[in-house]
C-alpha positions as CSV (number, residue, x, y, z in Angstrom):
1,M,86.1,161.3,50.0
2,T,85.3,160.3,46.5
3,G,85.5,156.7,47.6
4,E,82.8,157.3,50.3
5,G,80.5,159.1,47.8
6,G,80.8,156.2,45.4
7,G,79.7,153.8,48.1
8,E,76.8,156.0,49.0
9,K,75.7,156.0,45.3
10,E,76.0,152.3,45.3
11,M,73.8,152.0,48.3
12,I,71.2,154.2,46.7
13,K,71.3,152.1,43.6
14,R,70.8,149.0,45.7
15,K,67.9,150.5,47.5
16,I,66.3,151.5,44.2
17,I,66.8,148.1,42.7
18,F,65.5,146.5,45.9
19,R,62.3,148.6,45.8
20,R,61.7,147.8,42.2
21,K,62.1,144.1,42.8
22,K,59.8,144.4,45.8
23,K,57.2,146.1,43.7
24,E,57.7,143.5,40.9
25,N,57.3,140.7,43.5
26,R,54.1,142.2,44.8
27,L,52.7,142.6,41.3
28,S,53.6,139.0,40.6
29,M,52.0,137.8,43.8
30,V,48.8,139.7,43.0
31,M,48.7,138.2,39.5
32,V,49.3,134.7,40.8
33,T,46.6,135.2,43.4
34,V,44.1,136.5,40.7
35,A,44.9,133.5,38.5
36,V,44.4,131.0,41.3
37,L,41.1,132.7,42.3
38,M,39.9,132.5,38.6
39,L,40.8,128.8,38.5
40,L,38.8,128.2,41.7
41,I,35.8,130.0,40.3
42,V,35.9,128.1,37.1
43,I,36.3,124.8,38.9
44,S,33.4,125.6,41.2
45,F,31.1,126.3,38.3
46,K,32.2,123.2,36.5
47,S,31.7,121.1,39.6
48,V,28.1,122.4,39.9
49,E,27.5,121.5,36.2
50,L,28.9,118.1,36.7
51,R,26.7,117.4,39.7
52,Q,23.6,118.5,37.7
53,D,24.7,116.2,34.8
54,Q,25.2,113.3,37.3
55,A,21.7,113.8,38.6
56,V,20.3,113.7,35.1
57,Y,22.3,110.6,34.3
58,D,21.2,108.8,37.5
59,E,17.6,109.5,36.6
60,K,18.1,108.1,33.1
61,I,19.7,105.0,34.6
62,E,16.7,104.4,36.8
63,Q,14.4,104.8,33.8
64,L,16.5,102.4,31.7
65,N,16.6,99.8,34.6
66,S,12.8,100.1,34.8
67,Q,12.5,99.5,31.1
68,I,14.8,96.5,31.3
69,E,12.6,95.0,34.1
70,Q,9.4,95.6,32.0
71,E,11.0,94.0,28.9
72,T,12.2,91.0,31.0
73,L,8.7,90.4,32.2
74,R,7.3,90.9,28.7
75,T,9.9,88.4,27.3
76,A,8.8,85.8,30.0
77,E,5.2,86.3,29.0
78,I,6.0,85.9,25.3
79,E,8.0,82.7,26.0
80,E,5.1,81.4,28.1
81,Y,2.7,82.2,25.3
82,G,5.0,80.5,22.8
83,K,4.9,77.3,24.9
84,Y,1.1,77.6,25.1
85,T,0.8,77.8,21.3
86,Q,2.6,74.4,21.1
87,T,-0.1,72.7,23.3
88,L,-3.1,70.7,22.1
89,K,-5.4,73.0,24.0
90,Y,-4.3,76.0,21.9
91,V,-4.7,74.0,18.6
92,E,-8.3,73.1,19.7
93,E,-9.2,76.7,20.6
94,V,-7.9,78.0,17.2
95,A,-9.7,75.2,15.4
96,K,-13.0,76.0,17.1
97,D,-12.8,79.8,17.1
98,K,-11.3,80.6,13.8
99,L,-12.0,77.5,11.7
100,G,-15.4,76.5,13.2
101,L,-14.3,72.9,13.6
102,V,-15.8,70.6,16.2
103,Y,-15.2,67.1,17.4
104,E,-17.2,64.3,15.8
105,G,-20.5,64.0,17.7
106,E,-20.1,67.4,19.4
107,I,-23.1,69.8,19.2
108,L,-22.7,73.5,18.8
109,F,-25.3,76.0,20.0
110,K,-25.2,79.4,18.3
111,S,-27.1,82.4,19.4
112,E,-29.4,84.1,16.9
113,D,-27.6,87.5,17.3
């Protein structure tokens, strides 16, 4: 009968160990679940922040593209003005307006103001 009592004790020990392991497994599962949920929350918040940053950057890109277009037009105007300053017409205008020069035989009329 002592042999049967030993087997019974062994069964009780196994049940106790099984219950402990089951509780430990549940605790581990709860901890893993909490960790995964925390990761999901953090990722969600970061995702929202990234979308907001992307919107700001897209707006900045539009502004910069607009500035590039304006500067391209301005560059074209400056190049055209540079070509104009190389012409005889420009030289004549500067000579008349700034230096007061006239062609020989040309008559200037000045207002009395």
